N, CA, C and O of each residue as an XYZ file, in Angstrom:
708
protein
N       5.497     22.052     34.837
C       6.533     22.245     33.605
C       6.245     21.291     32.625
O       6.143     21.428     31.406
N       6.049     19.594     33.846
C       5.194     18.690     33.162
C       4.001     19.068     33.056
O       3.747     18.407     32.050
N       2.786     19.748     33.340
C       1.983     19.944     32.403
C       2.249     20.442     30.875
O       1.788     19.837     29.907
N       2.871     21.358     30.794
C       3.625     22.373     29.781
C       3.635     21.326     28.418
O       2.931     21.314     27.409
N       4.753     20.467     28.866
C       5.137     19.761     27.950
C       4.567     18.581     27.501
O       4.792     18.204     26.351
N       3.453     17.583     28.680
C       2.573     17.008     27.956
C       1.325     17.900     27.212
O       0.716     17.188     26.413
N       0.933     18.948     27.270
C      -0.025     20.049     26.427
C       0.648     19.682     25.266
O       0.160     18.884     24.466
N       2.297     20.480     25.039
C       2.653     20.581     23.830
C       2.787     19.417     22.791
O       2.911     19.662     21.592
N       2.757     18.122     23.297
C       3.024     16.672     23.373
C       1.363     16.764     22.060
O       1.174     16.582     20.858
N       0.760     17.047     22.950
C      -1.212     16.691     23.252
C      -1.497     17.273     22.039
O      -2.159     16.687     21.183
N      -1.047     18.389     21.895
C      -1.515     19.718     20.317
C      -0.913     19.124     19.291
O      -1.658     18.409     18.621
N       0.490     19.210     18.864
C       1.757     18.671     18.258
C       0.972     17.047     18.048
O       1.398     16.657     16.960
N       0.391     16.385     18.402
C      -0.463     15.145     18.504
C      -1.511     15.347     17.273
O      -1.470     14.897     16.128
N      -2.588     16.295     18.001
C      -3.399     16.186     17.358
C      -3.903     17.073     16.404
O      -5.057     17.263     16.021
N      -2.351     17.819     15.942
C      -2.376     18.996     14.649
C      -1.613     18.053     13.911
O      -1.918     18.189     12.726
N      -0.444     16.824     14.114
C      -0.537     16.208     13.282
C      -1.681     14.758     12.986
O      -1.312     13.813     12.289
N      -2.374     14.783     13.314
C      -3.790     13.719     12.941
C      -5.207     14.866     12.402
O      -6.367     14.566     12.122
N      -4.524     16.220     12.412
C      -5.571     17.165     11.521
C      -4.507     16.751     10.297
O      -4.750     15.969      9.377
N      -3.653     17.254     10.457
C      -2.976     17.413      9.160
C      -2.714     15.105      8.197
O      -2.537     14.689      7.052
N      -2.768     14.854      8.718
C      -3.062     13.706      8.354
C      -3.892     13.191      7.330
O      -3.637     12.850      6.175
N      -5.539     13.215      8.370
C      -6.851     13.590      7.418
C      -6.887     14.618      6.373
O      -7.533     14.462      5.337
N      -6.194     15.677      6.637
C      -7.069     16.102      5.132
C      -5.728     16.361      4.211
O      -5.566     17.447      3.655
N      -4.936     15.461      4.110
C      -3.643     15.337      3.158
C      -3.608     13.937      2.944
O      -2.513     13.392      2.798
N      -4.756     13.220      2.902
C      -4.874     11.685      1.988
C      -3.906     11.891      0.876
O      -3.295     12.956      0.784
N      -3.688     10.608     -0.244
C      -2.935     10.192     -0.760
C      -3.740     10.481     -1.621
O      -4.908     10.822     -1.439
N      -3.042     10.340     -2.868
C      -4.304     10.551     -4.062
C      -3.699      9.443     -4.915
O      -2.660      8.815     -4.710
N      -4.879      9.299     -6.267
C      -4.263      8.192     -7.460
C      -3.359      8.935     -7.589
O      -3.075      9.996     -7.034
N      -2.486      7.848     -9.016
C      -1.070      8.518     -9.320
C      -1.705      8.946    -10.193
O      -2.642      8.383    -10.760
N      -1.080     10.437    -10.493
C      -1.225     11.613    -11.743
C      -0.814     10.874    -12.937
O      -0.351      9.747    -12.763
N      -0.972     11.615    -14.825
C      -0.105     10.264    -15.738
C       0.994     10.818    -15.813
O       1.562     11.846    -16.181
N       1.221      9.244    -15.079
C       2.585      8.897    -14.927
C       2.654      7.472    -16.195
O       1.790      6.657    -16.519
N       4.044      7.662    -16.647
C       4.413      6.881    -17.294
C       4.308      5.374    -16.335
O       3.886      5.122    -15.206
N       4.945      4.539    -17.469
C       4.533      2.586    -16.814
C       5.137      3.056    -16.042
O       5.316      4.238    -15.746
N       5.776      1.467    -15.357
C       6.291      0.894    -14.240
C       6.412     -0.448    -14.491
O       5.408     -1.047    -14.878
N       7.788     -1.233    -14.297
C       7.929     -2.611    -14.355
C       6.719     -3.439    -13.460
O       6.468     -4.605    -13.762
N       6.104     -2.872    -12.520
C       5.385     -3.653    -11.516
C       3.804     -3.176    -11.713
O       3.284     -2.262    -12.353
N       3.281     -4.247    -10.842
C       2.662     -3.099     -9.422
C       2.257     -3.729     -8.688
O       1.793     -4.799     -9.082
N       2.206     -3.369     -7.047
C       2.328     -4.502     -5.900
C       0.960     -4.373     -5.353
O       1.211     -3.361     -4.700
N      -0.257     -4.591     -5.108
C      -1.499     -3.767     -4.366
C      -1.358     -5.169     -2.713
O      -0.819     -6.268     -2.578
N      -1.568     -4.936     -2.483
C      -2.136     -4.243     -0.851
C      -2.965     -5.083     -0.753
O      -3.317     -5.079     -1.932
N      -3.950     -6.265     -0.018
C      -5.216     -6.290      0.473
C      -5.786     -5.586      1.183
O      -5.330     -4.493      1.517
N      -6.709     -5.962      1.510
C      -7.791     -5.598      2.662
C      -8.296     -4.084      2.478
O      -8.510     -3.429      3.498
N      -8.508     -3.467      1.137
C      -9.301     -2.502      1.180
C     -10.945     -2.354     -0.034
O     -11.748     -2.612      0.863
N     -11.269     -2.279     -0.481
C     -11.915     -2.100     -1.301
C     -11.844     -1.254     -1.989
O     -11.616     -0.091     -1.656
N     -12.105     -1.835     -3.573
C     -11.703     -0.671     -4.927
C     -10.274     -1.279     -5.099
O     -10.022     -1.315     -6.304
N      -8.896     -1.936     -4.096
C      -8.595     -1.984     -4.491
C      -7.377     -2.874     -5.807
O      -6.574     -2.274     -6.521
N      -7.585     -4.251     -5.781
C      -7.797     -5.492     -6.325
C      -8.067     -5.391     -8.312
O      -7.577     -5.781     -9.372
N      -9.496     -4.359     -7.600
C     -10.104     -4.334     -8.809
C      -9.155     -2.756     -9.574
O      -8.895     -2.864    -10.772
N      -8.707     -1.425     -8.864
C      -7.628     -0.547     -9.745
C      -7.249     -1.348    -10.138
O      -7.548     -1.679    -11.285
N      -6.278     -2.162     -9.265
C      -4.821     -2.923     -9.892
C      -5.008     -3.642    -11.151
O      -4.156     -3.721    -12.037
N      -6.111     -4.133    -11.173
C      -5.948     -5.181    -12.521
C      -6.657     -4.572    -13.671
O      -6.897     -5.226    -14.685
N      -7.176     -2.664    -13.456
C      -7.120     -1.981    -14.231
C      -5.872     -1.261    -15.061
O      -5.651     -0.935    -16.227
N      -4.900     -1.176    -13.254
C      -3.835     -0.518    -14.259
C      -3.072     -1.497    -14.546
O      -1.924     -1.056    -14.483
N      -3.047     -3.135    -14.970
C      -2.097     -4.159    -15.458
C      -2.801     -4.077    -16.915
O      -2.012     -4.392    -17.806
N      -4.196     -3.703    -17.408
C      -4.989     -3.945    -18.163
C      -4.925     -2.366    -19.288
O      -5.361     -2.185    -20.425
N      -4.474     -1.812    -18.711
C      -4.820     -0.127    -18.964
C      -2.817      0.067    -19.479
O      -2.358      1.210    -19.488
N      -1.863     -1.165    -19.857
C      -0.110     -1.219    -19.472
C       0.165      0.171    -18.585
O       0.621      1.242    -18.986
N      -0.152     -0.110    -17.603
C       0.603      1.243    -16.925
C       1.899      0.495    -16.165
O       2.705      1.006    -15.387
N       1.821     -1.047    -16.708
C       2.658     -2.106    -15.927
C       2.344     -2.949    -16.186
O       1.167     -3.066    -16.527
N       3.462     -4.359    -16.176
C       3.480     -5.167    -16.704
C       2.772     -6.079    -16.023
O       1.641     -6.454    -16.335
N       3.299     -6.392    -15.248
C       3.032     -7.888    -13.574
C       2.535     -6.802    -12.327
O       2.773     -5.602    -12.196
N       1.681     -7.824    -11.407
C       0.952     -7.407    -10.934
C       0.996     -8.257    -10.043
O       0.454     -9.351    -10.203
N       1.967     -7.774     -8.367
C       1.135     -8.887     -6.965
C      -0.024     -8.458     -6.725
O      -0.769     -7.484     -6.837
N       0.052     -9.386     -6.396
C      -1.505     -8.941     -5.112
C      -0.863     -9.434     -3.559
O      -1.310    -10.514     -3.174
N      -0.019     -8.859     -2.780
C       0.538     -9.085     -1.734
C      -0.455     -8.926     -0.328
O      -1.188     -7.948     -0.177
N      -0.357    -10.062      0.685
C      -0.596    -10.892      1.160
C      -2.464    -11.673      1.010
O      -3.310    -11.839      1.890
N      -2.489    -11.874      0.041
C      -3.935    -12.015     -0.559
C      -3.838    -13.650      0.144
O      -2.919    -14.469      0.175
N      -5.592    -13.672      0.803
C      -5.507    -15.119      1.472
C      -5.116    -16.658      1.227
O      -6.005    -17.181      0.556
N      -4.211    -17.452      1.504
C      -3.775    -18.637      0.517
C      -4.577    -19.287      0.562
O      -4.150    -20.441      0.598
N      -6.343    -19.215      0.599
C      -7.189    -19.991     -0.086
C      -7.758    -19.272     -1.550
O      -8.518    -19.563     -2.474
N      -6.967    -18.263     -1.171
C      -7.917    -17.078     -2.381
C      -6.860    -17.782     -4.559
O      -5.774    -17.709     -5.135
N      -7.809    -18.155     -4.699
C      -6.766    -18.842     -6.216
C      -7.340    -17.322     -7.312
O      -8.134    -16.410     -7.083
N      -6.279    -17.742     -8.788
C      -6.525    -17.232     -9.803
C      -8.405    -17.479    -10.518
O      -8.867    -16.798    -11.433
N      -8.934    -18.266    -10.002
C     -10.519    -18.834    -11.064
C     -11.415    -17.495     -9.640
O     -12.421    -16.826     -9.878
N     -10.710    -17.496     -8.442
C     -11.795    -16.475     -7.022
C     -11.463    -15.100     -8.018
O     -12.314    -14.262     -8.315
N      -9.816    -15.069     -8.522
C     -10.582    -13.743     -8.770
C     -11.380    -13.236     -9.668
O     -12.046    -12.205     -9.570
N     -11.261    -14.513    -11.210
C     -11.784    -14.099    -12.461
C     -13.289    -14.134    -12.076
O     -14.054    -13.581    -12.867
N     -13.846    -14.750    -10.890
C     -15.455    -14.385    -10.401
C     -15.862    -13.190    -10.052
O     -16.805    -12.529    -10.489
N     -14.482    -12.767     -8.592
C     -15.146    -11.758     -8.285
C     -14.760    -10.765     -9.901
O     -15.521    -10.079    -10.584
N     -13.685    -10.986    -10.030
C     -13.871     -9.208    -11.196
C     -14.534     -9.338    -12.281
O     -14.449     -8.445    -13.124
N     -15.495    -10.688    -12.556
C     -16.395    -10.578    -13.775
C     -15.797    -10.681    -15.009
O     -16.233    -10.130    -16.020
N     -14.354    -11.689    -14.935
C     -13.865    -12.488    -16.436
C     -12.424    -11.506    -16.232
O     -11.818    -11.067    -15.254
N     -12.276    -11.442    -17.510
C     -10.658    -11.062    -17.322
C      -9.439    -12.299    -16.965
O      -8.266    -12.510    -16.659
N     -10.498    -12.772    -17.217
C      -9.345    -14.663    -17.062
C      -7.910    -14.930    -17.592
O      -7.057    -15.594    -17.003
N      -7.753    -14.220    -18.970
C      -6.405    -14.337    -20.146
C      -5.580    -13.341    -18.785
O      -4.541    -13.769    -18.282
N      -6.172    -12.089    -18.349
C      -5.176    -10.860    -17.968
C      -4.480    -11.648    -16.644
O      -3.353    -12.018    -16.314
N      -6.123    -11.682    -15.982
C      -4.229    -12.617    -14.990
C      -4.215    -13.596    -15.110
O      -4.168    -13.996    -13.947
N      -4.221    -14.599    -15.852
C      -3.238    -15.868    -15.880
C      -1.929    -15.688    -15.758
O      -1.083    -16.134    -14.982
N      -1.890    -14.272    -17.500
C      -0.540    -13.876    -17.371
C       0.092    -13.487    -16.688
O       1.228    -13.947    -16.576
N      -0.532    -12.042    -15.602
C       0.328    -11.294    -15.511
C      -0.113    -10.749    -14.330
O      -0.247     -9.554    -14.063
N      -0.408    -12.047    -13.396
C      -0.934    -11.481    -11.870
C      -0.504    -12.786    -11.033
O      -0.777    -13.951    -11.321
N       0.257    -12.304     -9.891
C       0.471    -13.354     -8.963
C      -0.011    -13.178     -7.833
O      -0.260    -12.033     -7.458
N      -0.272    -14.355     -6.970
C      -1.027    -13.738     -5.859
C       0.166    -14.243     -4.799
O       0.625    -15.383     -4.871
N       0.545    -13.417     -3.961
C       0.766    -13.737     -2.445
C      -0.055    -14.057     -1.432
O      -1.198    -13.832     -1.034
N       1.489    -15.014     -0.980
C       0.009    -14.830      0.709
C       1.371    -15.801      1.501
O       1.361    -16.956      1.927
N       2.676    -14.569      1.458
C       3.570    -15.430      2.129
C       3.163    -13.271      4.089
O       3.317    -12.808      5.219
N       2.719    -13.189      2.901
C       2.379    -11.583      3.956
C       1.286    -11.809      5.218
O       0.319    -12.569      5.178
N       1.764    -10.795      6.559
C       0.243    -11.027      6.634
C       0.333     -8.637      7.781
O      -0.383     -8.500      8.773
N       0.930     -7.796      7.461
C       0.754     -6.854      7.638
C       1.827     -5.683      6.952
O       2.950     -6.134      6.731
N       1.687     -4.753      6.721
C       2.003     -3.857      6.026
C       4.036     -4.130      5.857
O       4.798     -4.528      4.976
N       4.115     -3.798      6.795
C       5.804     -4.574      6.743
C       6.317     -5.731      6.095
O       7.433     -5.911      5.607
N       5.370     -6.459      6.163
C       5.580     -8.223      5.742
C       5.204     -8.114      4.041
O       5.637     -8.965      3.265
N       4.282     -6.876      3.539
C       3.520     -7.162      2.309
C       4.791     -6.773      1.617
O       5.081     -7.513      0.677
N       5.811     -5.552      1.918
C       6.966     -4.647      1.815
C       8.441     -6.519      1.427
O       9.035     -7.185      0.578
N       8.139     -6.318      2.942
C       9.019     -8.012      2.654
C       8.800     -8.945      1.460
O       9.627     -9.671      0.908
N       7.909     -8.821      1.272
C       7.246     -9.785      0.288
C       7.063     -9.645     -1.003
O       7.140    -10.644     -1.718
N       6.649     -7.754     -1.826
C       7.240     -7.298     -2.394
C       8.518     -8.018     -3.112
O       8.399     -8.689     -4.138
N       9.490     -7.839     -2.583
C      11.435     -7.252     -2.402
C      11.270     -8.636     -3.031
O      11.164     -8.778     -4.249
N      11.253     -9.481     -2.308
C      11.622    -10.801     -3.197
C      10.951    -11.131     -4.494
O      11.277    -12.043     -5.254
N       9.911    -10.223     -4.661
C       8.680    -10.803     -6.074
C       9.953     -9.721     -6.592
O      10.990    -10.277     -6.952
N       9.920     -8.566     -6.629
C      10.369     -7.417     -7.054
C      12.093     -8.644     -7.912
O      12.403     -8.855     -9.085
N      12.816     -9.175     -6.407
C      13.927     -8.888     -7.744
C      14.367    -10.669     -8.053
O      15.535    -11.054     -8.114
N      13.207    -11.536     -8.210
C      12.971    -12.168     -8.695
C      12.960    -11.851     -9.955
O      13.960    -12.020    -10.652
N      11.742    -11.307    -10.463
C      11.702    -10.123    -11.627
C      12.475     -9.986    -11.916
O      12.638    -10.424    -13.054
N      13.313     -9.515    -11.480
C      14.176     -8.074    -12.154
C      13.912     -6.568    -12.520
O      14.498     -5.730    -13.207
N      12.632     -6.600    -11.665
C      11.962     -5.043    -12.198
C      13.107     -4.010    -10.769
O      13.737     -4.079     -9.713
N      12.623     -3.133    -11.929
C      13.617     -1.558    -10.995
C      12.036     -0.606    -10.608
O      12.255     -0.018     -9.549
N      11.270     -0.438    -10.873
C      10.090      0.101    -10.125
C       9.036     -0.229    -10.853
O       8.916     -0.543    -12.037
N       7.924     -0.060     -9.553
C       6.521     -0.577     -9.117
C       5.438      0.677     -8.757
O       5.573      1.866     -8.466
N       4.626      0.029     -8.883
C       2.601      1.665     -8.900
C       2.067      0.630     -7.480
O       1.347     -0.350     -7.675
N       2.591      1.067     -5.941
C       2.223      0.486     -4.892
C       1.092      1.067     -5.084
O       0.994      2.239     -5.448
N      -0.442     -0.152     -4.722
C      -1.326      0.518     -4.458
C      -2.257     -0.162     -3.364
O      -2.416     -1.372     -3.200
N      -2.834      0.874     -2.657
C      -3.638      0.884     -1.801
C      -3.926      1.796     -1.059
O      -3.168      2.763     -1.120
N      -5.348      1.895      0.128
C      -5.856      3.056      0.304
C      -5.459      3.687      0.400
O      -4.242      3.780      0.562
N      -6.806      5.112      0.333
C      -5.521      6.953      0.261
C      -5.533      6.475      1.536
O      -4.602      5.670      1.554
N      -6.025      6.495      2.581
C      -5.401      6.122      4.514
C      -4.398      5.852      4.178
O      -3.613      6.629      3.635
N      -4.131      4.291      4.511
C      -3.423      3.895      4.543
C      -1.949      3.638      3.711
O      -1.162      2.694      3.784
N      -1.909      5.178      2.699
C      -1.073      4.959      1.746
C      -0.175      5.001      2.210
O       0.721      4.333      1.695
N       0.132      5.765      3.399
C       1.345      7.108      3.568
C       2.419      6.000      4.926
O       3.593      6.294      5.151
N       1.552      4.525      5.814
C       2.136      4.354      6.359
C       2.849      3.147      5.126
O       4.010      2.739      5.133
N       2.162      2.911      4.504
C       3.099      1.948      3.004
C       3.472      2.283      2.547
O       4.446      1.562      2.760
N       3.906      3.094      1.642
C       4.925      3.974      1.391
C       6.472      4.334      2.134
O       7.620      4.482      1.715
N       5.668      4.391      3.725
C       6.812      4.324      4.718
C       8.185      3.084      5.031
O       9.410      3.160      5.135
N       7.113      1.933      5.100
C       7.311      0.585      4.963
C       7.726      0.060      3.780
O       8.269     -1.015      4.036
N       7.739      0.221      2.928
C       7.842     -0.352      1.502
C       9.895      0.727      1.594
O      11.038      0.271      1.607
N       9.492      1.808      1.624
C      10.720      3.076      1.186
C      11.697      1.979      2.435
O      12.691      1.412      1.981
N      11.413      1.805      3.618
C      12.834      1.025      4.567
C      12.925      0.282      4.386
O      13.925     -0.188      4.928
N      12.004     -0.890      3.357
C      11.932     -1.624      2.495
C      13.289     -2.034      1.558
O      14.383     -2.599      1.551
N      12.299     -1.278      0.782
C      13.110     -1.068     -0.616
C      14.393     -0.058     -0.629
O      15.119      0.233     -1.580
N      14.413      0.119     -0.086
C      15.218      2.033      0.020
C      15.835      2.327     -0.992
O      16.055      3.526     -0.819
N      16.297      2.034     -1.998
C      16.926      2.874     -3.171
C      17.076      2.862     -4.250
O      17.231      3.765     -5.072
N      16.999      0.686     -4.400
C      17.802      0.225     -5.525
C      16.020      0.444     -6.463
O      15.892      0.546     -7.683
N      14.832      0.464     -5.382
C      13.233      0.718     -6.768
C      12.646      1.935     -6.536
O      12.250      2.252     -5.414
N      12.534      2.801     -7.707
C      11.323      3.693     -7.969
C      10.215      3.507     -7.482
O       9.588      3.089     -8.456
N       9.629      3.523     -6.769
C       8.243      3.292     -5.942
C       7.116      4.817     -6.157
O       7.118      5.831     -5.460
N       6.033      4.425     -7.635
C       4.837      4.971     -7.709
C       3.931      4.940     -6.223
O       3.669      3.827     -5.766
N       3.357      6.438     -5.318
C       1.974      5.383     -4.884
C       1.141      6.171     -5.719
O       1.218      7.336     -6.111
N      -0.015      4.869     -5.972
C      -1.722      4.597     -6.421
C      -2.712      4.908     -5.500
O      -3.769      4.283     -5.420
N      -2.528      5.481     -5.075
C      -4.009      5.843     -3.944
C      -4.746      4.905     -4.344
O      -4.324      4.565     -5.449
N      -6.175      3.914     -3.862
C      -7.427      4.200     -4.449
C      -7.969      5.523     -3.349
O      -7.265      5.998     -2.458
N      -9.195      5.893     -3.634
C     -10.148      6.839     -2.914
C     -10.971      5.977     -2.023
O     -11.439      4.845     -2.142
N     -10.990      6.786     -1.191
C     -12.220      6.067     -0.248
C     -13.046      7.053      0.452
O     -12.953      8.248      0.172
N     -13.714      6.691      1.195
C     -14.295      7.926      2.511
C     -13.859      6.947      3.513
O     -14.415      5.881      3.777
N     -13.080      7.306      3.900
C     -12.774      6.420      5.457
C     -13.466      7.441      6.525
O     -13.448      8.670      6.465
N     -14.162      6.512      7.648
C     -14.865      6.462      8.206
C     -13.694      7.719      9.013
O     -12.837      8.204      8.274
N     -13.735      8.169     10.498
C     -13.075      9.100     11.990
C     -12.045      7.560     12.497
O     -10.830      7.376     12.580
N     -13.082      6.802     12.713
C     -12.446      6.016     13.175
C     -10.940      5.028     12.554
O     -10.130      4.485     13.305
N     -10.885      5.007     11.028
C     -10.474      4.563     10.175
C      -9.201      5.068     10.517
O      -8.308      4.469     11.115
N      -9.196      6.493      9.984
C      -8.418      7.474      9.918
C      -7.429      7.501     11.353
O      -6.219      7.346     11.515
N      -8.754      7.824     12.451
C      -7.644      7.974     14.082
C      -6.525      6.703     14.129
O      -5.405      6.913     14.595
N      -7.081      4.767     13.378
C      -6.927      4.277     13.887
C      -4.906      4.634     12.845
O      -3.703      4.635     13.108
N      -5.817      4.855     11.728
C      -4.454      4.244     11.002
C      -3.304      5.979     11.446
O      -2.111      5.816     11.702
N      -3.657      6.811     11.452
C      -2.841      7.334     12.331
C      -1.992      7.141     13.257
O      -0.835      7.550     13.350
N      -2.843      6.247     14.216
C      -1.841      5.801     15.325
C      -0.400      4.779     14.976
O       0.789      4.940     15.250
N      -1.220      3.572     14.172
C      -0.550      2.774     13.788
C       0.901      3.140     13.393
O       1.970      2.691     13.807
N       0.498      4.512     12.059
C       1.878      5.249     11.399
C       3.028      5.866     12.742
O       4.252      5.834     12.872
N       2.195      6.261     13.360
C       3.135      7.480     14.120
C       3.604      6.211     15.421
O       4.756      6.280     15.848
N       2.984      5.483     15.791
C       3.989      4.306     16.247
C       5.169      3.668     16.144
O       6.114      3.464     16.906
N       4.715      3.210     14.256
C       5.364      2.803     13.781
C       6.579      3.996     13.442
O       6.858      3.612     12.306
N       6.963      4.501     13.542
C       8.076      5.952     13.007
C       8.550      5.833     14.098
O       9.753      5.578     14.061
N       7.795      5.966     15.822
C       8.040      5.705     17.353
C       8.820      4.813     16.786
O       9.814      5.239     16.198
N       8.603      3.576     16.815
C       9.134      1.658     16.912
C      10.786      2.285     16.357
O      11.756      2.261     17.115
N      10.864      2.876     14.776
C      11.944      2.536     14.332
C      12.622      3.721     14.978
O      13.608      3.575     14.257
N      12.869      4.519     15.537
C      13.127      5.748     15.605
C      14.118      5.117     17.278
O      15.271      5.090     17.709
N      13.344      4.891     17.510
C      13.580      4.185     19.158
C      14.263      2.994     18.904
O      14.788      2.549     19.924
N      14.524      2.007     17.427
C      14.872      0.854     17.607
C      13.803     -0.627     17.832
O      14.413     -1.696     17.812
N      12.799     -0.669     17.966
C      12.186     -1.874     19.032
C      11.755     -2.433     18.057
O      11.135     -3.490     18.175
């Protein structure tokens, strides 16, 4: 009986991973503008995409959540090859967060400060599912969240690690840990 149950759990886990791996999030479709955009640092192409969103006026202001405290706007100007005026007017660097959950908490404070009601959440395609979960838990129904995933080609180890983080976080919330 225990072996059958363990086998069932293992099969469910494997099928869940397969579904997770083949159904990565996509860039936002032709969605209207949002009040704000929040980009979570840590993956290639995320900040560049977020700045493009602001430049295309798909959002009014951008929070770079989880930025290293030593990073400055001039650093971003150098990295992005210009756009100084855009970065000066419309980008805030948030350095209070260290993980996805605290990114959501940092974003909540920033959104409330600016009285925004909608946001475009920008992160990598493989990270979006967990990011949406954490932002949804923190922000609740008070904000409209538009997921805008940055396409990538994640390695198996990246997908496997992210799937495990997602499953463990869901279990921790379910068990109230």
